[in-house]
MDAnalysis code that builds the backbone (N, CA, C; Angstrom):
import MDAnalysis as mda
import numpy as np

u = mda.Universe.empty(630, n_residues=210, atom_resindex=np.repeat(np.arange(210), 3), trajectory=True)
u.add_TopologyAttr("name", ["N", "CA", "C"] * 210)
u.add_TopologyAttr("resid", np.arange(1, 211))
u.add_TopologyAttr("resname", ["MET", "GLU", "SER", "LEU", "ALA", "VAL", "THR", "PHE", "GLY", "HIS", "GLY", "ASP", "VAL", "GLU", "ILE", "GLU", "GLU", "ARG", "GLU", "THR", "ALA", "TYR", "GLN", "GLY", "PHE", "PHE", "LYS", "LEU", "GLN", "ARG", "LEU", "ARG", "LEU", "ARG", "HIS", "ARG", "LEU", "PHE", "ALA", "GLY", "GLY", "TRP", "SER", "ALA", "TRP", "GLN", "SER", "ARG", "GLU", "LEU", "PHE", "VAL", "ARG", "ASP", "ASP", "ALA", "VAL", "CYS", "VAL", "LEU", "LEU", "TYR", "ASP", "PRO", "ASP", "GLU", "ASP", "ALA", "VAL", "VAL", "LEU", "ILE", "GLU", "GLN", "PHE", "ARG", "VAL", "GLY", "ALA", "LEU", "LYS", "ASP", "ASN", "GLU", "SER", "PRO", "TRP", "LEU", "LEU", "GLU", "LEU", "VAL", "ALA", "GLY", "ILE", "VAL", "GLU", "PRO", "GLY", "GLU", "SER", "THR", "ALA", "GLU", "VAL", "ALA", "ALA", "ARG", "GLU", "SER", "ARG", "GLU", "GLU", "ALA", "GLY", "ALA", "GLU", "LEU", "LEU", "ASN", "TRP", "GLN", "PRO", "ALA", "LEU", "ARG", "TYR", "HIS", "VAL", "SER", "PRO", "GLY", "GLY", "SER", "GLN", "GLU", "GLN", "VAL", "GLU", "LEU", "VAL", "CYS", "ALA", "GLN", "VAL", "ASP", "ALA", "THR", "ARG", "LEU", "GLY", "GLY", "TYR", "HIS", "GLY", "ALA", "GLU", "GLU", "GLU", "GLY", "GLU", "ASP", "ILE", "ARG", "VAL", "CYS", "VAL", "VAL", "SER", "ARG", "GLN", "GLU", "ALA", "TYR", "ARG", "ALA", "VAL", "CYS", "ASP", "GLY", "ARG", "ILE", "ARG", "ASN", "ALA", "HIS", "THR", "LEU", "VAL", "ALA", "LEU", "GLN", "TRP", "LEU", "GLN", "LEU", "ASN", "VAL", "THR", "GLU", "LEU", "ARG", "ALA", "ARG", "TRP", "LYS", "ASN", "THR", "SER", "GLY"])
u.atoms.positions = np.array([
    [43.512, -13.517, 3.084],
    [42.243, -14.480, 2.796],
    [42.527, -15.523, 2.245],
    [42.120, -16.732, 2.126],
    [42.057, -17.754, 1.148],
    [41.293, -17.717, -0.091],
    [41.757, -17.916, -1.400],
    [40.968, -18.197, -2.216],
    [40.022, -19.302, -2.391],
    [38.584, -19.393, -2.676],
    [37.944, -20.191, -2.834],
    [37.871, -20.792, -4.393],
    [38.936, -20.681, -5.054],
    [38.940, -21.056, -6.521],
    [39.159, -22.809, -6.225],
    [38.804, -23.296, -6.740],
    [39.307, -24.790, -6.951],
    [40.736, -25.138, -7.529],
    [41.372, -25.937, -6.742],
    [42.819, -26.037, -7.221],
    [43.068, -26.769, -8.598],
    [42.473, -27.762, -8.418],
    [42.337, -28.766, -9.938],
    [41.279, -29.090, -10.645],
    [41.546, -29.364, -11.747],
    [40.327, -30.189, -12.505],
    [40.581, -31.836, -13.087],
    [39.620, -31.969, -13.827],
    [39.387, -33.054, -14.716],
    [40.851, -33.572, -15.253],
    [41.620, -33.058, -15.763],
    [43.047, -33.491, -16.063],
    [43.839, -33.742, -14.715],
    [43.603, -33.429, -13.751],
    [44.411, -34.120, -12.601],
    [43.798, -35.456, -12.075],
    [43.308, -35.789, -12.740],
    [43.045, -37.539, -12.028],
    [43.173, -38.229, -13.605],
    [43.993, -39.386, -13.052],
    [44.249, -40.302, -14.023],
    [43.247, -41.520, -13.743],
    [42.413, -41.996, -14.281],
    [41.739, -43.450, -14.092],
    [42.570, -44.657, -14.716],
    [43.190, -45.737, -14.096],
    [43.596, -46.541, -14.771],
    [42.750, -47.982, -15.595],
    [41.621, -47.853, -14.365],
    [40.825, -48.974, -14.806],
    [39.255, -48.448, -13.903],
    [37.968, -48.893, -14.938],
    [36.867, -48.844, -14.798],
    [35.989, -50.116, -14.687],
    [35.662, -50.748, -13.596],
    [34.652, -52.017, -14.143],
    [33.316, -51.945, -13.338],
    [32.481, -52.609, -14.138],
    [31.212, -52.678, -13.342],
    [30.954, -53.673, -12.452],
    [30.644, -53.162, -11.188],
    [30.734, -54.376, -9.679],
    [29.254, -54.523, -9.639],
    [28.243, -54.153, -9.873],
    [27.050, -54.204, -9.689],
    [25.995, -53.392, -10.843],
    [24.989, -54.161, -11.476],
    [24.432, -53.537, -12.515],
    [22.628, -53.943, -12.364],
    [22.124, -53.209, -11.508],
    [20.336, -53.279, -11.370],
    [19.670, -52.479, -11.591],
    [18.876, -51.398, -10.946],
    [18.385, -50.417, -11.018],
    [18.901, -48.862, -10.812],
    [20.304, -49.730, -10.037],
    [20.986, -48.646, -10.519],
    [22.695, -49.469, -10.270],
    [23.685, -49.099, -10.435],
    [24.798, -49.685, -11.179],
    [25.845, -49.038, -10.014],
    [26.913, -49.928, -9.626],
    [28.220, -49.887, -8.893],
    [29.696, -50.042, -9.430],
    [29.970, -48.994, -9.620],
    [31.623, -49.132, -10.595],
    [32.648, -49.374, -9.662],
    [33.379, -50.074, -10.190],
    [34.423, -49.917, -9.125],
    [35.876, -49.563, -10.034],
    [36.730, -48.488, -9.594],
    [37.637, -47.537, -10.178],
    [38.977, -47.956, -9.518],
    [40.113, -47.715, -10.472],
    [41.225, -47.576, -9.984],
    [41.678, -46.363, -10.435],
    [42.402, -45.333, -9.644],
    [42.683, -44.109, -9.902],
    [43.704, -43.169, -9.414],
    [44.405, -42.275, -9.598],
    [45.003, -41.684, -8.688],
    [45.247, -39.675, -9.071],
    [45.264, -39.011, -8.177],
    [45.484, -37.766, -8.441],
    [46.263, -37.183, -8.053],
    [46.127, -35.931, -8.350],
    [47.233, -34.752, -7.922],
    [47.306, -34.386, -6.364],
    [48.158, -34.264, -6.059],
    [48.327, -33.864, -4.443],
    [49.066, -32.038, -4.109],
    [48.294, -31.702, -3.296],
    [48.346, -30.060, -3.135],
    [49.611, -29.871, -2.696],
    [50.248, -30.916, -2.290],
    [52.245, -30.505, -1.832],
    [52.479, -30.919, -3.072],
    [51.934, -31.133, -4.231],
    [53.038, -31.644, -5.451],
    [53.227, -33.322, -5.628],
    [53.102, -33.978, -6.738],
    [53.100, -35.194, -7.369],
    [51.693, -35.714, -7.044],
    [51.819, -36.738, -7.001],
    [51.038, -37.679, -7.197],
    [50.225, -38.545, -5.936],
    [48.986, -38.669, -5.937],
    [49.092, -40.199, -4.799],
    [49.400, -41.523, -5.344],
    [49.156, -42.208, -4.226],
    [49.318, -43.646, -4.410],
    [48.264, -44.168, -5.182],
    [48.226, -45.155, -6.225],
    [47.256, -45.939, -7.042],
    [46.096, -46.421, -5.992],
    [44.503, -45.829, -5.958],
    [43.698, -46.375, -5.260],
    [42.667, -46.749, -5.792],
    [41.647, -47.592, -5.141],
    [40.618, -48.283, -5.284],
    [39.551, -47.626, -4.959],
    [38.282, -46.696, -5.473],
    [37.171, -46.689, -5.209],
    [35.890, -46.964, -5.732],
    [35.074, -47.337, -5.038],
    [33.915, -47.807, -5.373],
    [32.830, -46.026, -5.673],
    [32.068, -46.574, -6.913],
    [31.111, -45.342, -7.491],
    [29.630, -45.762, -7.474],
    [29.086, -45.158, -6.508],
    [27.945, -45.431, -6.733],
    [26.956, -44.445, -8.444],
    [26.491, -45.277, -9.186],
    [26.072, -44.432, -10.730],
    [24.886, -44.203, -10.273],
    [24.415, -42.982, -10.396],
    [22.706, -43.139, -10.578],
    [22.503, -41.543, -11.009],
    [21.576, -41.695, -12.149],
    [21.746, -40.249, -13.201],
    [21.147, -39.200, -11.946],
    [21.382, -38.248, -12.775],
    [21.156, -36.749, -12.080],
    [19.485, -36.754, -11.942],
    [19.244, -35.507, -11.083],
    [17.725, -35.625, -10.565],
    [17.678, -33.989, -10.260],
    [16.126, -33.848, -10.909],
    [15.481, -32.704, -10.246],
    [14.488, -32.339, -9.110],
    [14.950, -31.908, -8.362],
    [14.053, -31.043, -7.127],
    [13.239, -29.885, -7.180],
    [11.671, -30.425, -6.934],
    [11.084, -29.099, -7.327],
    [10.613, -28.775, -5.819],
    [10.606, -27.423, -5.528],
    [9.794, -26.918, -4.308],
    [8.927, -25.946, -4.821],
    [7.695, -26.177, -4.273],
    [6.536, -26.161, -5.150],
    [6.268, -25.222, -4.015],
    [5.701, -23.880, -4.263],
    [5.395, -23.009, -3.536],
    [4.430, -21.769, -4.378],
    [3.383, -21.186, -3.220],
    [2.130, -20.482, -3.712],
    [2.470, -19.376, -3.058],
    [2.995, -18.009, -3.849],
    [3.251, -16.701, -3.123],
    [2.076, -16.291, -3.151],
    [0.702, -16.230, -3.574],
    [-0.771, -15.526, -2.972],
    [-0.928, -16.056, -1.698],
    [-0.727, -17.359, -1.351],
    [-0.883, -18.079, 0.029],
    [0.363, -17.870, 0.633],
    [1.361, -17.584, 0.236],
    [2.624, -17.873, 1.120],
    [2.616, -19.417, 1.431],
    [2.294, -20.610, 0.877],
    [2.202, -21.682, 1.225],
    [3.312, -22.561, 0.558],
    [3.678, -23.744, 1.078],
    [4.682, -24.659, 0.346],
    [4.128, -25.764, 0.613],
    [3.970, -26.912, -0.330],
    [3.717, -28.034, -1.046],
    [4.565, -29.183, -0.878],
    [4.252, -29.859, 0.093],
    [5.467, -31.039, 0.356],
    [4.707, -32.387, 0.021],
    [5.584, -33.381, -0.006],
    [4.870, -34.582, -0.010],
    [5.435, -35.611, 1.040],
    [4.946, -36.507, 1.411],
    [5.216, -37.730, 2.488],
    [5.150, -38.826, 1.635],
    [6.213, -39.438, 2.041],
    [6.329, -41.197, 1.190],
    [7.255, -41.699, 1.996],
    [7.090, -43.193, 1.859],
    [7.747, -44.413, 2.696],
    [9.426, -44.237, 1.910],
    [10.197, -44.263, 2.531],
    [11.847, -44.397, 1.984],
    [12.798, -45.862, 2.728],
    [13.233, -46.151, 1.678],
    [13.946, -47.567, 2.309],
    [15.424, -47.037, 3.029],
    [15.718, -46.061, 2.547],
    [16.962, -45.306, 3.028],
    [16.791, -44.831, 4.414],
    [15.842, -44.887, 5.042],
    [15.185, -43.951, 6.215],
    [14.611, -45.348, 7.136],
    [14.872, -46.435, 6.844],
    [14.762, -47.736, 7.944],
    [15.450, -47.438, 9.061],
    [16.419, -46.963, 9.053],
    [17.566, -46.558, 10.638],
    [16.873, -45.410, 10.946],
    [16.091, -44.373, 10.710],
    [15.370, -43.168, 10.810],
    [14.950, -43.278, 12.752],
    [15.584, -42.623, 13.226],
    [14.935, -42.584, 14.611],
    [13.231, -42.497, 14.833],
    [13.121, -41.370, 13.851],
    [11.291, -41.028, 14.311],
    [10.468, -42.142, 13.005],
    [10.566, -42.380, 12.153],
    [10.017, -43.110, 10.841],
    [10.710, -43.121, 9.722],
    [10.247, -44.048, 9.001],
    [10.965, -44.108, 7.245],
    [10.145, -43.401, 6.510],
    [9.207, -42.793, 6.593],
    [7.958, -41.586, 5.668],
    [8.632, -40.336, 6.086],
    [9.161, -39.991, 5.115],
    [9.911, -38.284, 5.051],
    [9.219, -37.411, 4.606],
    [9.207, -36.117, 5.289],
    [8.591, -35.255, 3.862],
    [9.444, -34.627, 3.133],
    [9.020, -34.234, 1.935],
    [10.185, -34.250, 0.658],
    [9.483, -33.255, -0.130],
    [10.549, -33.074, -1.123],
    [10.276, -32.161, -2.221],
    [9.748, -33.324, -3.291],
    [8.765, -32.909, -3.886],
    [8.513, -33.370, -5.461],
    [10.019, -33.337, -6.352],
    [10.604, -34.744, -6.800],
    [11.618, -34.823, -7.327],
    [11.485, -36.127, -8.594],
    [12.312, -36.240, -9.625],
    [12.687, -37.396, -10.376],
    [13.899, -37.102, -11.245],
    [14.150, -38.666, -11.509],
    [15.386, -38.637, -12.240],
    [15.202, -37.954, -13.707],
    [16.317, -37.646, -14.269],
    [16.302, -37.070, -15.795],
    [16.738, -38.196, -16.607],
    [15.469, -38.427, -17.452],
    [15.746, -39.502, -18.441],
    [16.509, -38.520, -19.713],
    [16.979, -39.669, -20.647],
    [17.914, -39.107, -21.431],
    [16.995, -38.292, -22.172],
    [17.617, -36.959, -22.836],
    [16.942, -36.286, -23.884],
    [15.876, -35.408, -22.862],
    [16.014, -35.215, -21.404],
    [14.699, -34.618, -20.946],
    [15.586, -33.347, -20.609],
    [14.818, -32.058, -20.931],
    [15.176, -31.007, -19.899],
    [14.400, -30.830, -18.543],
    [15.387, -29.908, -17.794],
    [14.944, -29.393, -16.126],
    [13.287, -29.154, -16.192],
    [12.823, -28.376, -17.189],
    [11.400, -28.030, -17.220],
    [10.360, -28.986, -17.399],
    [10.902, -30.276, -18.532],
    [10.169, -30.992, -18.427],
    [10.219, -32.194, -17.277],
    [11.464, -32.292, -16.634],
    [11.463, -33.473, -15.236],
    [10.514, -32.539, -14.396],
    [10.379, -31.196, -14.251],
    [9.759, -30.473, -13.330],
    [8.314, -30.783, -13.194],
    [8.116, -30.529, -14.822],
    [6.354, -30.553, -14.872],
    [5.979, -31.689, -14.809],
    [6.747, -32.845, -15.156],
    [6.197, -34.303, -15.128],
    [6.084, -34.816, -14.070],
    [7.200, -34.717, -12.823],
    [7.226, -34.980, -11.597],
    [5.992, -34.460, -10.592],
    [5.983, -32.938, -11.294],
    [5.006, -32.108, -10.205],
    [3.364, -32.938, -10.191],
    [2.827, -33.015, -11.841],
    [2.019, -33.625, -12.057],
    [1.473, -35.282, -11.320],
    [2.528, -36.155, -11.417],
    [2.642, -37.403, -11.257],
    [2.379, -37.707, -9.474],
    [3.246, -36.596, -8.988],
    [3.660, -36.627, -7.658],
    [2.341, -35.554, -6.346],
    [2.130, -34.926, -6.961],
    [1.352, -33.873, -6.165],
    [-0.116, -33.047, -6.795],
    [-0.568, -34.007, -8.406],
    [-1.386, -33.089, -8.996],
    [-1.087, -31.636, -9.407],
    [-0.194, -31.225, -9.431],
    [-0.064, -29.639, -9.644],
    [0.569, -29.577, -10.951],
    [0.154, -28.183, -11.418],
    [0.175, -27.823, -13.024],
    [1.261, -26.599, -12.459],
    [2.474, -26.663, -12.955],
    [3.396, -25.200, -12.895],
    [2.904, -24.197, -13.600],
    [3.023, -23.302, -12.898],
    [2.721, -21.696, -13.247],
    [3.639, -21.083, -13.749],
    [4.750, -20.912, -12.937],
    [5.886, -20.459, -13.662],
    [7.461, -21.239, -12.800],
    [8.459, -21.013, -13.091],
    [9.329, -21.776, -12.394],
    [10.597, -21.326, -12.442],
    [12.133, -21.096, -11.643],
    [13.227, -20.884, -12.060],
    [14.052, -21.536, -11.512],
    [15.444, -21.686, -11.560],
    [16.555, -22.311, -11.095],
    [17.131, -21.897, -9.572],
    [17.275, -22.651, -8.522],
    [17.903, -22.579, -7.586],
    [19.357, -22.792, -7.193],
    [19.027, -23.930, -7.232],
    [20.895, -24.521, -7.158],
    [21.197, -25.713, -7.789],
    [22.263, -25.973, -7.997],
    [22.392, -27.184, -8.710],
    [23.865, -27.620, -7.642],
    [23.645, -28.902, -7.168],
    [24.795, -29.230, -6.148],
    [25.107, -30.851, -6.337],
    [26.251, -31.514, -5.599],
    [26.279, -32.813, -5.500],
    [25.416, -33.166, -4.089],
    [25.425, -34.652, -4.064],
    [24.541, -34.980, -3.520],
    [25.497, -35.777, -2.073],
    [26.502, -36.889, -2.526],
    [26.874, -37.401, -1.607],
    [28.840, -37.476, -2.599],
    [29.047, -36.581, -2.853],
    [30.336, -36.776, -4.066],
    [31.291, -37.670, -3.099],
    [31.198, -38.521, -2.219],
    [32.108, -39.332, -1.415],
    [32.213, -40.682, -2.241],
    [30.812, -40.713, -2.885],
    [30.989, -42.259, -2.963],
    [29.547, -42.065, -4.568],
    [29.061, -40.820, -4.359],
    [28.231, -41.146, -5.787],
    [28.167, -39.879, -6.671],
    [28.056, -39.863, -7.890],
    [28.095, -39.181, -9.109],
    [26.714, -38.322, -9.196],
    [25.837, -38.590, -8.476],
    [24.492, -37.815, -8.682],
    [24.800, -36.226, -8.147],
    [24.173, -35.790, -9.195],
    [23.937, -34.031, -9.186],
    [22.392, -33.690, -8.914],
    [22.137, -32.502, -8.543],
    [20.406, -32.485, -8.292],
    [20.520, -31.123, -8.459],
    [19.384, -30.856, -9.325],
    [19.142, -29.150, -9.697],
    [17.893, -29.161, -9.196],
    [18.061, -28.219, -7.991],
    [16.559, -27.471, -7.685],
    [16.380, -26.665, -8.013],
    [14.711, -26.811, -8.230],
    [13.934, -25.769, -8.644],
    [12.591, -25.256, -7.927],
    [12.290, -23.847, -8.114],
    [11.378, -23.514, -6.854],
    [10.434, -23.307, -8.405],
    [8.883, -23.486, -8.038],
    [7.980, -23.455, -8.774],
    [6.945, -22.788, -8.188],
    [6.100, -22.524, -9.101],
    [4.955, -21.627, -8.579],
    [3.561, -22.423, -8.802],
    [2.661, -22.726, -7.767],
    [1.611, -23.443, -8.307],
    [0.749, -22.791, -7.669],
    [-1.068, -23.618, -7.603],
    [-2.078, -22.839, -7.226],
    [-2.128, -23.904, -5.903],
    [-1.516, -23.653, -4.509],
    [-1.827, -24.539, -3.647],
    [-3.206, -24.811, -3.195],
    [-4.546, -24.272, -3.614],
    [-5.718, -24.059, -3.205],
    [-6.056, -25.193, -3.398],
    [-5.793, -25.660, -4.624],
    [-6.413, -26.554, -5.538],
    [-5.528, -28.115, -5.284],
    [-4.623, -28.426, -4.566],
    [-3.599, -29.559, -4.174],
    [-4.021, -29.876, -2.682],
    [-4.053, -31.429, -3.014],
    [-4.008, -32.401, -1.662],
    [-4.453, -33.534, -2.281],
    [-4.434, -34.528, -1.577],
    [-4.847, -35.968, -1.607],
    [-3.588, -36.839, -1.549],
    [-4.000, -37.907, -2.452],
    [-2.921, -39.051, -2.593],
    [-2.503, -39.329, -3.879],
    [-1.528, -39.493, -4.348],
    [-0.732, -38.972, -5.920],
    [0.310, -40.356, -5.479],
    [0.895, -40.298, -7.377],
    [1.915, -41.586, -7.387],
    [1.868, -42.445, -8.421],
    [2.884, -42.499, -9.042],
    [2.537, -43.991, -10.197],
    [2.601, -45.350, -9.388],
    [1.293, -45.664, -9.707],
    [1.081, -47.019, -8.940],
    [2.184, -48.124, -9.798],
    [2.677, -48.026, -11.062],
    [3.221, -49.168, -11.747],
    [4.604, -48.980, -10.802],
    [5.300, -47.487, -10.166],
    [6.513, -47.285, -9.794],
    [6.204, -48.079, -8.035],
    [5.325, -47.903, -7.698],
    [5.163, -48.580, -6.288],
    [4.842, -47.056, -5.099],
    [4.469, -46.103, -5.896],
    [4.535, -45.047, -5.381],
    [3.039, -44.811, -4.480],
    [3.377, -44.148, -3.182],
    [2.289, -43.561, -2.093],
    [2.323, -42.859, -1.768],
    [1.923, -41.477, -2.004],
    [1.966, -40.322, -1.876],
    [1.264, -39.404, -1.514],
    [1.405, -38.853, -0.079],
    [0.324, -37.856, 0.723],
    [0.944, -36.530, 0.207],
    [0.149, -35.546, -0.249],
    [0.353, -33.891, -0.609],
    [-0.253, -33.105, 0.545],
    [1.230, -32.422, 1.060],
    [0.795, -32.020, 2.584],
    [0.766, -30.490, 1.797],
    [0.192, -29.680, 2.570],
    [-0.169, -27.932, 1.742],
    [0.031, -27.004, 3.411],
    [1.134, -26.479, 3.408],
    [1.484, -25.594, 4.669],
    [2.082, -24.328, 4.768],
    [1.350, -23.557, 5.630],
    [2.289, -22.100, 5.343],
    [3.735, -22.208, 5.446],
    [4.364, -21.271, 4.809],
    [5.673, -21.107, 4.542],
    [6.237, -21.115, 6.012],
    [5.671, -20.231, 6.852],
    [6.432, -20.201, 8.226],
    [6.467, -21.746, 8.876],
    [5.041, -22.529, 8.825],
    [5.161, -23.451, 9.390],
    [6.091, -24.816, 8.868],
    [6.509, -24.961, 7.488],
    [7.275, -25.372, 6.962],
    [8.781, -25.223, 7.231],
    [9.124, -23.734, 7.741],
    [10.508, -23.379, 8.017],
    [10.341, -23.785, 9.458],
    [9.767, -23.644, 10.210],
    [9.306, -24.464, 11.546],
    [9.697, -25.609, 11.881],
    [8.994, -26.574, 10.823],
    [9.769, -27.809, 10.607],
    [11.224, -28.208, 10.404],
    [11.847, -27.586, 9.926],
    [13.127, -27.443, 9.652],
    [14.040, -26.919, 10.603],
    [13.269, -26.152, 11.470],
    [14.391, -25.766, 12.192],
    [14.059, -26.605, 13.823],
    [12.554, -27.550, 13.956],
    [12.292, -28.570, 14.809],
    [13.077, -30.145, 14.601],
    [13.431, -30.357, 13.303],
    [13.993, -31.418, 13.091],
    [12.743, -32.468, 12.448],
    [11.634, -31.866, 12.201],
    [10.482, -32.635, 11.467],
    [10.624, -32.850, 10.312],
    [11.391, -32.074, 9.694],
    [11.686, -32.135, 8.248],
    [13.508, -32.638, 8.316],
    [13.673, -33.957, 7.676],
    [15.215, -34.708, 7.814],
    [15.793, -35.188, 6.357],
    [15.425, -34.640, 5.390],
    [15.596, -34.574, 4.086],
    [16.402, -33.764, 3.515],
    [17.789, -34.168, 3.090],
    [18.646, -32.999, 2.854],
    [18.175, -32.188, 2.049],
    [17.536, -32.243, 0.425],
    [17.026, -31.696, -0.655],
    [16.290, -30.725, -0.013],
    [15.051, -30.894, 0.985],
    [13.790, -29.921, 1.407],
    [14.624, -29.121, 2.520],
    [15.498, -29.442, 3.061],
    [15.971, -28.299, 3.897],
    [16.760, -27.486, 3.288],
    [17.396, -27.798, 2.376],
    [18.301, -26.870, 1.450],
    [17.459, -26.302, 0.950],
    [16.375, -26.452, 0.037],
    [15.125, -25.825, -0.552],
    [14.806, -24.910, 0.439],
    [14.159, -25.094, 1.517],
    [13.279, -24.530, 2.259],
    [14.425, -23.281, 2.923],
    [15.641, -23.786, 3.040],
    [16.439, -22.518, 3.428],
    [16.624, -21.631, 2.598],
    [16.783, -21.981, 1.072],
    [16.967, -20.971, -0.105],
    [15.537, -20.388, -0.214],
    [14.230, -20.887, -0.105],
    [13.202, -20.132, 0.031],
    [13.525, -18.722, 0.828],
    [13.484, -19.118, 2.113],
    [13.688, -18.294, 3.494],
    [14.307, -16.864, 2.973],
    [15.852, -17.382, 1.970],
    [16.763, -16.155, 1.554],
    [15.564, -15.439, 0.411],
    [15.344, -16.111, -0.644],
    [14.840, -15.410, -1.681],
    [13.315, -15.244, -1.466],
    [12.577, -15.433, -0.646],
    [11.239, -15.463, -0.852],
    [10.314, -13.753, -1.031],
    [10.898, -12.550, -0.433],
    [10.520, -11.415, -1.178],
    [10.969, -11.346, -1.924],
    [12.084, -11.345, -2.933],
    [11.932, -11.599, -4.460],
    [10.819, -12.398, -5.196],
    [10.884, -13.337, -4.835],
    [9.680, -14.551, -5.184],
    [8.484, -13.841, -5.284],
    [8.119, -13.377, -4.147],
    [6.845, -12.651, -3.875],
    [6.254, -11.758, -4.761],
    [7.462, -10.741, -4.945],
    [7.363, -9.474, -5.811],
    [7.320, -10.118, -7.102],
    [7.815, -11.071, -7.603],
    [7.707, -11.409, -9.029],
    [6.750, -12.218, -9.286],
    [5.928, -13.093, -8.707],
    [5.044, -13.964, -9.033],
    [3.564, -13.552, -8.229],
    [3.498, -13.039, -7.217],
    [2.503, -12.628, -6.440],
    [1.439, -11.981, -7.502],
    [0.035, -12.883, -7.566],
    [-1.099, -12.572, -8.183],
    [-0.540, -12.496, -9.671],
    [-0.336, -13.699, -9.876],
    [-0.056, -14.032, -11.351],
    [-0.019, -15.468, -11.578],
    [-1.508, -16.232, -10.500],
    [-2.003, -17.166, -10.793],
    [-3.095, -17.459, -11.488],
    [-3.666, -16.097, -11.782],
    [-4.272, -16.392, -13.043],
    [-5.996, -16.493, -12.555],
])
């Protein structure tokens, strides 16, 4: 059996040059680098483009008393080629601003995007979004809410957000994963994580909504 330990580290990459190719709301950098090879030695010098986007927090809002999940629906320009619609069912999410903690981002975005106050929360997963060309990492957290109080339309008007809050049973949310109605990667990951951890979560959080 092969070990799953990663072979190399940061010291096994050499960056000769890093330049900014584009600077807007996001940034694109062009790097000239090389890295060690599994068979020994170094790769040739390579040019790589890196999409620079700050890390984000995604929040799976869950009500253990109702066994309900709170998702949001909004337009996404990156989904214009989607065969079904450029409106996607997603998690509450936001970029981590300098000096902010995961808990602060989760609370802020939950209020802005879903009108939700968090009763409890716990870390779930941390993962790379698209490491072939982006540096962004996501901290996925699961947060307890009172879903009976949630619904309607939300979002920061100054940011052009137009968000619909959807409260559904956990079973219906998972059916939407299985039949392809949910096509957002963060939401797919989160709902599958919930299926694996729901028994423990409900035992810890049930009847604690006050």
